[in-house]
C-alpha positions as CSV (number, residue, x, y, z in Angstrom):
1,H,0.0,0.0,0.0
2,A,1.7,3.1,-1.2
3,S,-0.6,5.4,0.8
4,R,0.3,3.5,4.0
5,E,4.0,3.9,3.4
6,R,3.6,7.6,2.5
7,H,1.6,8.2,5.7
8,L,4.1,6.2,7.8
9,K,7.0,8.1,6.4
10,S,5.2,11.4,7.2
11,M,5.0,10.3,10.8
12,E,8.7,9.5,11.3
13,T,9.7,12.9,12.4
14,S,6.4,13.9,14.1
15,G,7.4,13.0,17.6
16,V,4.0,11.3,17.9
17,H,3.6,7.6,18.9
18,Y,2.4,5.6,15.9
19,Q,2.5,2.0,14.6
20,R,1.1,-0.2,11.8
21,G,-2.3,-1.8,12.6
22,V,-5.4,-1.0,14.5
23,W,-6.6,-0.8,18.1
24,S,-9.5,-3.1,18.7
25,Y,-12.7,-2.3,20.8
26,G,-12.9,0.7,23.1
27,D,-14.9,2.6,20.5
28,Y,-15.2,6.2,21.4
29,K,-15.6,8.4,18.3
30,H,-15.8,7.4,14.7
31,N,-15.0,9.0,11.4
32,L,-14.1,12.5,12.6
33,D,-15.0,15.2,10.2
34,D,-12.1,17.2,8.5
35,V,-9.4,14.8,9.9
36,K,-7.5,13.7,6.8
37,T,-4.0,12.8,8.0
38,P,-2.5,10.6,10.8
39,H,-1.0,13.8,12.3
40,A,-4.4,15.4,12.6
41,C,-5.9,12.2,13.9
42,A,-3.2,12.0,16.6
43,A,-3.8,15.7,17.5
44,A,-7.5,15.1,17.8
45,C,-6.9,12.3,20.2
46,E,-4.4,14.4,22.3
47,A,-7.0,17.2,22.5
48,D,-9.8,14.9,23.7
49,E,-9.4,13.9,27.4
50,G,-11.5,10.7,26.7
51,C,-9.2,9.4,24.0
52,L,-6.4,7.0,24.7
53,H,-5.7,5.6,21.2
54,W,-6.3,6.6,17.6
55,N,-6.7,4.7,14.3
56,F,-6.3,6.2,10.9
57,H,-7.4,4.4,7.7
58,V,-4.8,5.3,5.0
59,V,-7.0,4.7,2.0
60,H,-10.3,6.3,3.1
61,H,-8.6,8.9,5.4
62,R,-10.8,8.0,8.3
63,C,-9.9,8.8,11.9
64,D,-11.4,6.9,14.8
65,L,-10.7,7.6,18.5
66,K,-10.6,4.9,21.1
67,S,-11.0,4.9,24.9
68,E,-9.7,1.8,26.7
69,A,-8.9,-0.6,23.9
70,T,-8.3,-4.2,24.6
71,G,-5.8,-5.1,22.0
72,H,-3.8,-4.1,19.0
73,D,-3.7,-5.9,15.7
74,D,-0.6,-5.1,13.6
75,G,-1.7,-7.4,10.8
76,V,-4.2,-4.9,9.4
77,P,-2.4,-3.2,6.5
78,D,-4.7,-0.3,5.8
79,W,-4.5,1.3,9.2
80,I,-2.0,3.3,11.2
81,S,-2.6,3.7,15.0
82,G,-1.1,5.4,18.0
83,N,-1.4,6.2,21.7
84,A,-2.2,9.5,23.4
85,K,0.5,10.7,25.7
86,R,-1.9,10.2,28.6
87,Y,-2.1,6.4,27.9
88,V,-0.3,4.3,30.4
89,S,0.2,0.6,29.5
90,R,-1.0,-1.8,32.1
91,P,1.3,-4.6,33.2
92,K,0.3,-8.0,31.8
C-alpha cells in the first residue's frame, strides 16, 4: 500500500507515537470530520481527554478515536494507529 507507506514516512519525524495496525474495541468516536491525516488524527486524540488511542485508515482517510482498547492488531495493513501521551500501558 503506497498510501500507508507515505503516511508512515510522514509520521517518522512527528514526535507522535504511531504503529502499523489498528486498536480493537474501546470505540469512542468514529470517522471524525475534517481529519484527513494521521498527524491530525493524533492531534484530535491528544486534544480529547477521553481518548487513549487513535486509528487512521490510510485509503479512506478515516480517523477513529478509542478509549480503553483491549488489544492491538498489527496485521491490518490499511491502518496506522497510536497512543495518546496520557495512555499508560497496564502490566500483563
